C-alpha positions, 0 to 999 in steps of 0.5 A: 374457643367460640362459645354459642347459646344458640346458632348463630347461622340462623341469625345471619340467614335472618339477617341476610334476607333483609334490605339495607338502608341508611343510618336513621340516628340510630347510635351504638355506643358504649359504657364504663371502660374505666380501666384497671392495672394489667392482669385485671378484668374491666366491663362494659355496656353496649348501648342503643340510642334510636329516634321515633322512626315509622316503626319500631325494631325487630332485631340487631346484629352488632360484632365489638372488636378490641385491641388484642395487643391489650384486651382479651374477651372473658365473658359476654352476657345479655344486657338488662334490655335485651333480658326484658325486651319480649314483653318482660321476657328475652328475645326468641332469638338471642346468640352471642359468640366469644371470639378469644385473641386467636381464635379467629382466622383472617380476614376474620378478627377475634372479639364478641357478636350478638344477633337478636330477634325480639319475636319470631311471629312478630308483635313485639318491637323496641320503640324509641329510647335511650340508653337500651342496654343491650350487652355486657363484656368483660374484658382481661386487661394485659399488655403495658400502660396503654389506651385501649380501644374498643369499637363496633365492626362486621369483621367477627366470624359467625355462621357462613359469614361475618356478623354485620353490625345493624339494627333491623326494623319491623317489616325487614329493613337492616339500617345502619347506625352512628358508632361510638368507640370507647377506651380502656386504660390498661394500668389506670390508677384507681383513686382512694375513697374518703368516707365519712359516717352516715346516720351519725345518731345523737342527742341535741345538746351533746357532742360527736365525733366524726371520723374521716377514713381512707381506702387507698387501692393501690400506691403510696400517698405523700399528702391529700386535702379536702373539705367538709361541709355541714348544716350550721342550723344543727351542728356546730364544728368545734374542732379538726384533729388528725386521725390515727394514722396521720398523728405523725405527719409533718404538716397537718394543717386545719381550718374550722371557720372558713371564709365562705361557707359552714364546714371544715378543711384540711391539708396534710403532707405526711412526710417533708423529708427522708425517710418518707412515711407513707400511707400505702395500699390498704383500708380504712386509714382513719385520717382526720376527726371532726368534732361537733356540737349538736345545737339544744335547739335541734329537733328529733329527726333534724339531720346535718349532712357532712359532705366533701367539697372542693369549695371552702377558702381558708381565707377570703379570696385565697384558693378554694382547698381542693379535693385532692390525693397525691401520688408524689408529684401526681395529684388525682381527684378521690371518690368520696362518701358522704355522711350525716349526723341525725338527731334522735332525742332532745336529752343531754342538755338541749331541745325543747324546753318543758315541765316534767309530770306536767302531762296536760301542758297547763304549766303546773303539776296537780291531780289533772297530770296523772289522770291526763297520763293514764288517759295517755297510756290507756285509752290513746290519749294526746302524745305531743310532749312524751317526755313530759309525760317521763315523770320518773325520768327512767326513759319511758312512759309507763304506769310508773310515771302517773303512780311516781306523780301521785306519790310527789304530790300527795304521799311525801314521795319524791320530788319530780326529776329535773326540768320540774320548772320550764327547762330542757331535759339534762338528760339524753333518750329517745322521747320527743317533744313536739309542742312545748309545755311551757306557758 
């Protein structure tokens, strides 16, 4: 059944009144269209590139034909450009027809077509540019594994005439365009995804584990390999262990000190002999655990990216460890989702050195410090080293801290917790110290 939002006959009549001129480097092409298994759906985007002619475009009409043995159009919708082309609003005339398989009469063909007039009264035009998104089409995939072609054509039915594929300039001249086909693969294999946690939040001087997980959409996985890099000024990779789902892998080899970069590599084969133990379709498989020490000198808000790579060499001069997943004898590059480690505090035995209770940073603890502390709390005093003002080491700065400091100084109260001489914070918290308070 032909689906219509407006009468295409009007669009065809308007376009039939225009004269046809040679192509002027206009290009109609497609984006996306990777593919998928039979029975799934795939959406492609029709796009337009246009040069800088003396005048802009007033509209266009396009027809899109397809391989009827493998594809069947199920939906079509305006692209971003078409929806906003008329001063931020849709075009004045915008017609889309879907002609499903078997819905055309010879010599016309099944497909999708679109006719657009930007503004009936003129005054609005599409200027030179690239990547204009004019139409999106969704196809249902069917048939045996194959590459199915999608192309621009002038044989899909409209009103009284088949819809021509042309662009129309301001002033009424219809101009042909370079037409670039695309293919959609029926039976395509969708790759697995390797993923690392994003924004692992840790304190300087502590350790953390980053799990590598895998989503596997389709097939049994026999093995894999990958590398992960890090920022050695912020973290040190101490070890790599099998994950929950690779504990029984017969071959699991790692290297946490590659020859040509900061990072670690993993290579695994789940089974070398029958009966095979494989990773089937599913999500959130834990395949490896990377353990890191966070530098004691790391500052708050330092971030080490954790990035999947295929460049690390286990030994100098040896081939780089590939970013690869094996489906038996077939190898495929996985999709990757990188991660990071974010330093959120200077606790845990690392970070800038300071003296707890030395609130004014002069290198000693005396009556000036609780006074400074009170200024900080209630008169908007400086905040260069918050953690030094946490006199009672409870992870916050409040009225209890100058009280604690005065008691320690004059009434026999408990001593100020470490570091009460120049040192680093032994306990993690979220307080910062931008300027060290050690002399």
